[in-house]
C-alpha positions as CSV (number, residue, x, y, z in Angstrom):
1,M,92.0,93.0,109.4
2,N,94.0,93.4,106.1
3,F,97.8,93.5,105.5
4,S,97.7,97.3,105.2
5,S,96.3,97.3,108.9
6,I,99.0,95.2,109.9
7,I,101.7,97.3,108.5
8,E,100.1,100.4,110.2
9,I,100.2,98.7,113.6
10,L,104.0,97.7,113.0
11,L,104.9,101.3,112.1
12,Q,103.0,102.5,115.2
13,H,105.3,100.4,117.5
14,Q,108.7,100.9,115.7
15,N,110.0,103.4,118.4
16,S,108.8,101.3,121.2
17,L,112.0,99.4,121.8
18,P,113.6,99.9,125.3
19,E,117.1,101.4,125.4
20,Y,120.0,99.2,124.3
21,E,123.8,99.3,124.8
22,N,125.2,97.3,121.8
23,L,124.1,95.6,118.6
24,H,123.6,92.0,120.2
25,Q,121.3,93.7,122.8
26,F,119.3,95.5,120.2
27,T,118.9,92.5,118.0
28,T,117.8,90.4,120.9
29,L,115.3,93.0,122.0
30,F,114.1,93.5,118.5
31,Y,113.5,89.9,117.9
32,Q,111.5,89.3,121.1
33,Y,109.5,92.5,120.5
34,W,108.5,91.8,117.0
35,Q,107.9,88.1,117.8
36,Q,105.3,89.1,120.4
37,L,103.8,91.7,118.2
38,G,103.5,89.2,115.3
39,C,101.8,86.9,117.6
40,L,99.4,89.4,118.6
41,V,98.7,90.3,115.0
42,Q,98.2,86.7,113.9
43,Q,95.9,86.0,116.7
44,Q,93.7,89.1,115.8
45,L,93.6,87.9,112.1
46,I,92.5,84.4,113.2
47,Q,90.0,85.8,115.6
48,S,88.6,88.3,113.1
49,K,88.0,85.3,110.6
50,I,86.4,83.2,113.2
51,E,83.9,86.1,114.2
52,N,83.1,86.8,110.5
53,L,82.3,83.2,109.9
54,E,80.2,82.7,113.1
55,A,78.1,85.8,112.2
56,Q,76.5,83.6,109.8
57,Y,75.1,81.2,112.4
58,K,72.5,81.7,115.1
59,F,71.8,80.4,118.5
60,P,75.4,79.4,119.8
61,R,75.3,77.2,123.0
62,T,78.8,77.9,124.4
63,K,82.1,79.7,123.8
64,K,85.5,78.3,124.5
65,K,89.0,79.3,124.3
66,K,91.5,77.2,122.1
67,K,95.5,77.5,122.5
68,Y,97.9,77.0,119.8
69,Y,101.7,76.9,119.8
70,T,102.9,78.7,116.7
71,P,106.3,79.8,115.4
72,L,105.5,83.2,116.9
73,G,104.6,82.0,120.1
74,E,101.3,81.0,122.1
75,M,98.2,82.2,120.4
76,V,94.6,81.9,121.9
77,V,91.4,82.3,120.1
78,Q,87.7,82.0,121.1
79,R,85.1,79.9,119.2
80,R,81.5,79.4,119.6
81,G,79.8,76.0,119.8
82,Y,76.6,75.0,118.2
83,Q,74.3,72.2,119.0
84,T,74.2,69.4,116.4
85,P,72.6,65.8,116.4
86,D,76.2,64.6,117.3
87,G,76.8,67.1,120.0
88,I,78.3,70.5,120.3
89,N,80.2,71.3,117.2
90,F,82.6,74.3,116.8
91,K,81.9,75.1,113.2
92,A,84.9,77.5,112.9
93,D,87.3,74.6,113.6
94,N,86.1,72.7,110.6
95,E,85.6,75.5,108.0
96,L,88.8,77.4,108.8
97,G,91.0,74.3,109.1
98,L,91.8,74.9,112.7
99,P,93.7,71.8,114.0
100,Q,92.7,69.7,116.9
101,E,96.2,69.7,118.2
102,K,97.6,72.8,119.7
103,W,101.1,72.1,118.5
104,L,101.5,73.2,115.1
105,P,104.0,71.1,113.1
106,S,106.6,73.6,112.5
107,V,106.8,74.2,116.3
108,L,106.8,70.6,117.1
109,E,109.5,70.0,114.6
110,L,111.8,72.5,116.3
111,G,111.0,70.9,119.6
112,S,111.9,67.4,118.2
113,A,115.1,68.5,116.5
114,L,116.1,70.0,119.9
115,G,115.0,67.0,121.8
116,V,117.0,64.4,119.7
117,S,120.0,66.6,119.5
118,S,120.5,67.4,123.2
119,E,119.5,66.3,126.6
120,F,116.0,67.4,127.5
121,P,117.0,70.2,130.1
122,N,119.2,71.8,127.5
123,A,116.6,71.4,124.8
124,H,114.0,72.9,127.1
125,K,116.2,75.9,127.7
126,L,116.7,76.6,124.1
127,W,112.9,75.9,123.3
128,Q,112.0,78.6,125.8
129,K,114.5,81.1,124.5
130,W,113.5,80.7,120.8
131,T,109.8,80.2,121.0
132,N,108.7,82.3,124.0
133,I,106.3,79.4,124.7
134,E,106.0,78.5,128.4
135,I,105.9,74.7,128.9
136,T,107.5,72.3,131.2
137,E,110.5,70.2,130.4
138,K,108.4,67.1,131.0
139,T,105.8,68.3,128.5
140,L,108.5,68.8,125.8
141,A,109.9,65.4,126.4
142,N,106.5,63.8,126.3
143,Q,105.8,65.4,122.9
144,V,109.2,64.4,121.4
145,E,108.7,60.8,122.4
146,K,105.0,60.9,121.3
147,I,105.9,62.2,117.7
148,G,108.8,59.7,117.5
149,N,106.4,56.8,117.9
150,K,104.2,58.4,115.3
151,L,107.0,58.8,112.8
152,Q,108.1,55.2,113.4
153,K,104.5,53.8,112.7
154,E,103.9,56.2,109.6
155,E,107.4,56.0,108.0
156,F,107.9,52.4,108.0
157,I,104.7,50.5,107.5
158,L,105.5,46.7,107.9
159,S,106.1,45.3,104.4
160,P,106.6,41.8,103.0
161,K,110.1,40.3,103.0
162,L,112.3,41.5,100.1
163,E,113.4,38.9,97.7
164,E,116.3,39.5,95.4
165,K,116.2,38.2,91.9
166,K,118.7,35.4,91.3
167,R,121.8,36.1,89.4
168,L,124.0,33.8,87.2
169,S,127.1,35.9,87.4
170,T,129.3,36.9,90.3
171,D,130.7,39.9,88.4
172,I,129.7,43.0,90.3
173,S,131.9,45.3,88.4
174,K,128.9,46.8,86.4
175,E,126.5,46.8,89.2
176,E,125.8,49.2,92.0
177,I,126.8,48.0,95.5
178,I,124.6,48.7,98.4
179,Y,126.0,47.9,102.0
180,V,123.7,47.0,104.9
181,G,125.3,47.3,108.2
182,V,123.6,45.8,111.3
183,D,124.6,45.9,115.0
184,G,123.0,46.0,118.4
185,V,123.8,48.4,121.4
186,M,122.4,48.0,124.9
187,T,120.1,50.9,126.1
188,P,119.2,51.7,129.6
189,L,115.6,51.5,130.7
190,N,113.9,52.7,133.8
191,Q,111.9,51.0,136.6
192,K,114.5,48.5,137.1
193,Q,114.1,46.9,133.5
194,G,117.8,46.9,133.1
195,Y,119.2,47.1,129.5
196,K,117.4,46.1,126.3
197,E,119.1,45.8,123.0
198,A,118.5,48.4,120.4
199,K,119.0,47.1,116.8
200,V,120.7,49.7,114.5
201,G,120.8,49.5,110.9
202,V,122.6,51.6,108.3
203,V,122.2,51.4,104.5
204,F,124.3,53.2,101.9
205,Y,125.9,53.0,98.4
206,K,129.4,52.0,97.9
207,K,129.9,55.0,95.6
208,D,129.3,57.3,98.7
209,H,132.1,55.9,100.6
210,E,135.3,57.6,100.2
211,K,138.9,57.8,101.9
212,K,139.7,61.2,103.5
213,N,142.7,61.6,105.7
214,K,143.3,57.8,105.7
215,R,139.9,57.4,107.2
216,G,136.7,56.3,105.4
217,I,133.7,58.5,105.4
218,V,130.2,57.9,103.8
219,R,128.7,61.0,102.5
220,E,125.2,59.8,102.2
221,K,123.6,57.1,104.5
222,E,120.2,56.1,105.9
223,Y,119.7,54.9,109.5
224,I,117.2,52.9,111.3
225,A,117.0,52.0,115.0
226,T,114.4,50.1,117.1
227,L,114.0,48.3,120.5
228,E,111.4,46.1,118.9
229,S,111.9,42.4,118.1
230,R,114.3,41.2,115.6
231,D,111.5,40.4,113.0
232,K,110.2,43.9,113.4
233,F,113.6,45.3,112.9
234,R,114.1,43.1,109.8
235,E,110.8,44.4,108.3
236,Q,111.7,48.0,109.0
237,I,115.3,47.8,107.6
238,N,113.9,46.1,104.5
239,K,111.5,48.9,103.9
240,L,114.5,51.3,104.2
241,Y,116.6,49.1,101.9
242,Q,113.8,49.1,99.3
243,Q,113.7,53.0,99.4
244,V,117.4,53.3,99.0
245,S,117.8,50.7,96.3
246,K,114.7,51.9,94.3
247,Q,114.6,48.5,92.7
248,K,117.7,49.2,90.6
249,K,120.1,46.5,89.6
250,H,122.7,46.1,92.5
251,Q,124.7,43.8,94.5
252,T,124.0,43.8,98.3
253,V,126.9,43.5,100.9
254,V,125.9,42.7,104.6
255,I,128.6,43.7,107.3
256,G,128.2,42.7,110.9
257,D,129.9,41.2,113.9
258,G,129.4,37.5,114.9
259,A,125.9,37.7,116.2
260,H,123.9,34.9,115.0
261,W,120.7,36.9,114.5
262,I,122.3,39.2,112.1
263,W,123.4,36.4,109.6
264,E,120.1,34.8,110.0
265,M,118.3,38.0,109.1
266,A,120.8,38.6,106.2
267,S,120.1,35.0,104.8
268,Q,116.3,35.4,105.0
269,S,116.3,39.0,103.6
270,Y,119.0,39.1,101.2
271,P,119.8,35.6,100.1
272,N,122.2,36.7,97.4
273,A,124.2,39.1,99.4
274,I,127.8,38.9,100.1
275,Q,128.3,38.4,103.9
276,I,131.4,40.0,105.5
277,L,132.4,39.5,109.1
278,D,133.7,42.8,110.4
279,F,137.4,42.5,110.3
280,Y,137.9,44.6,113.3
281,H,135.7,42.6,115.5
282,L,137.7,39.6,114.6
283,S,141.0,41.5,115.4
284,E,139.6,42.2,118.8
285,Y,139.7,38.4,119.4
286,I,143.2,38.3,118.1
287,W,144.3,41.1,120.3
288,K,142.8,39.3,123.4
289,V,145.0,36.2,122.7
290,A,148.1,38.4,122.2
291,K,147.6,40.3,125.4
292,T,147.1,37.0,127.4
293,A,149.8,35.2,125.6
294,Y,152.5,37.9,125.8
295,I,151.9,39.8,129.1
296,N,153.8,43.1,129.4
297,N,155.4,42.7,126.1
298,E,153.6,45.3,123.7
299,E,156.1,44.8,120.7
300,Q,155.5,41.0,120.6
301,Q,151.7,41.4,121.1
302,K,151.7,43.9,118.2
303,N,153.9,41.6,115.9
304,W,151.7,38.6,116.6
305,V,148.5,40.6,115.8
306,N,150.0,42.1,112.6
307,N,151.1,38.6,111.4
308,Q,147.5,37.0,111.9
309,Q,145.8,40.0,110.4
310,D,148.1,39.8,107.2
311,L,147.1,36.0,107.1
312,L,143.5,36.7,107.3
313,K,143.7,39.4,104.6
314,K,145.2,36.6,102.4
315,S,142.2,34.4,103.4
316,Q,144.7,32.0,105.2
317,W,142.6,31.6,108.3
318,E,143.8,27.9,108.7
319,K,147.2,29.2,109.4
320,V,145.8,31.5,112.3
321,I,144.2,28.6,113.9
322,N,147.6,26.6,113.6
323,N,149.4,29.5,115.1
324,C,146.9,29.6,118.0
325,Q,147.5,25.9,118.6
326,K,151.2,26.6,118.8
327,I,150.8,28.9,121.7
328,K,151.5,27.0,125.0
329,G,150.2,28.1,128.4
330,K,147.8,26.7,131.0
331,R,146.4,29.8,132.4
332,Q,142.6,29.7,132.1
333,E,142.4,33.3,130.6
334,L,144.9,32.3,127.8
335,R,142.9,29.0,127.1
336,E,139.6,30.8,126.9
337,A,141.1,33.5,124.6
338,L,142.5,30.9,122.3
339,Q,139.2,28.9,122.2
340,N,137.0,31.9,121.5
341,L,139.2,33.1,118.6
342,Q,139.2,29.7,116.9
343,R,135.5,29.4,117.5
344,Y,134.8,32.8,116.1
345,I,136.8,31.9,113.0
346,T,135.2,28.5,112.3
347,N,131.7,29.8,113.0
348,N,132.2,32.5,110.3
349,I,134.3,30.8,107.6
350,P,131.7,31.8,104.9
351,R,132.2,35.4,105.8
352,I,136.1,35.7,106.1
353,D,137.3,35.4,102.5
354,Y,139.0,38.9,103.0
355,Q,141.4,38.5,100.1
356,K,138.5,38.1,97.7
357,Y,136.6,41.0,99.3
358,L,139.5,43.3,99.0
359,E,140.2,42.3,95.4
360,M,136.5,43.2,94.7
361,G,137.1,46.7,96.3
362,L,134.7,46.0,99.3
363,M,134.9,47.2,102.8
364,I,135.8,44.5,105.3
365,G,135.3,46.6,108.4
366,S,132.1,47.8,110.0
367,G,133.3,51.3,111.2
368,V,130.3,52.8,109.6
369,V,128.0,50.5,111.7
370,E,130.0,51.2,114.8
371,S,129.6,55.0,114.3
372,S,125.9,54.4,113.6
373,N,125.5,53.0,117.0
374,R,127.3,55.8,118.5
375,R,125.4,58.6,116.5
376,V,121.9,57.3,116.6
377,V,121.7,55.7,120.1
378,T,124.8,56.1,122.4
379,Q,125.2,60.0,122.1
380,R,121.8,60.8,122.9
381,L,120.3,57.8,125.0
382,K,123.3,56.5,127.0
383,Q,124.5,59.6,128.7
384,A,125.5,59.4,132.4
385,G,122.4,58.7,134.6
386,M,119.9,58.4,131.7
387,H,117.2,55.7,131.9
388,W,114.2,55.5,129.5
389,S,110.8,54.0,129.2
390,K,110.7,51.7,126.4
391,K,108.2,54.0,124.5
392,G,110.2,57.0,125.2
393,A,113.6,55.4,123.9
394,E,111.8,54.1,120.9
395,G,110.4,57.4,119.9
396,V,113.7,59.2,120.3
397,M,115.8,56.8,118.4
398,A,113.3,56.7,115.7
399,L,113.3,60.4,115.3
400,R,117.1,60.6,115.6
401,A,117.6,58.0,112.8
402,S,115.5,59.9,110.6
403,Y,117.0,63.4,111.6
404,L,120.5,62.0,111.0
405,S,119.8,60.3,107.7
406,S,121.0,61.9,104.5
407,S,117.7,61.9,102.5
408,A,114.6,64.0,102.9
409,R,112.9,61.6,105.3
410,W,112.8,64.2,108.2
411,S,111.5,67.0,106.1
412,N,109.0,64.7,104.3
413,F,107.5,63.4,107.6
414,W,107.0,67.0,108.7
415,Q,105.5,68.1,105.5
416,S,103.1,65.1,105.8
417,Q,102.1,66.6,109.3
418,C,101.0,69.9,107.7
419,V,98.2,68.4,105.5
């Protein structure tokens, strides 16, 4: 069948649409009708190629149907099998490049995009509407989770630890600055496994961070997320970091909360990085003291917090500790809040030189990291009543991290599946 024959078939059916009442109904019917007709035509074209090829061979042993999910819908073709020393061989599959998988990449990409953007029941409804392919919700979910695990394995092959070159100067005015933000968010698992920490990372250039309506936004950023071990996460984020930096001369800045594993990872992977304790995480400890010290006095709470924040921004953390020691009270909650704040400060002294960071024009808050947790994990995997298998959660967050990143990672992966 050639293209002239196809056009003739289409023209023959141009008046076959049922009656319609308005433009929306017409376009909907038109789309459904031509999608079905297109699927029929492509099926006939492929079947014709198969039969022309098989006419060259004799003594077929069997004939089997094969189903494909295509952008135009479900397509079924028949091929003949021939006996070979290795068993039955369907020669048309090899010679015409018919894939082993019935899901074509473009269709699976649509299903994956729907699956990482919305809950599977909603994704399934849209899938049925847009593809006219009948599958169960569970089948769609399984495919999305499966391809997510494949993406993670193929996109981030474990690589050696990244070592930065030693620098003699601390002047970063002429260097690019790359931020690495790291945090963890608890993710619900099924079968009474409870919660497991998802490690989330974001990498971006300082030049892509800008103020808009008094709020900071990052125009381009790259995400990574995994439930795997911290060592595996470190290897994955290092791979992403190398892709972003492209080995250009740069200064690395790591921002995170007080979790010990974050700073251990930062010291191992980025030994010359500037480490910054998230100012707003520290502020939460300050607020806890204020609320327990000055109960029912919001103005006094706010004033005390503002004073301590001003001192911290001047790198006068010793005065904050002294101010804590001046607060009197025997209540257990207050004593714990004071102890926790002082411990948090003393454990992170190398990371709270906020006056210096601000003078250097650096970010001191990890709002970008917090939003990364929310965008990559919370919004999709922590909805009411959701529980995941470890493999399923891993696949979905890997896909979602790639999907939400600013680079061509998502499209590059799907192009690689078409080979």
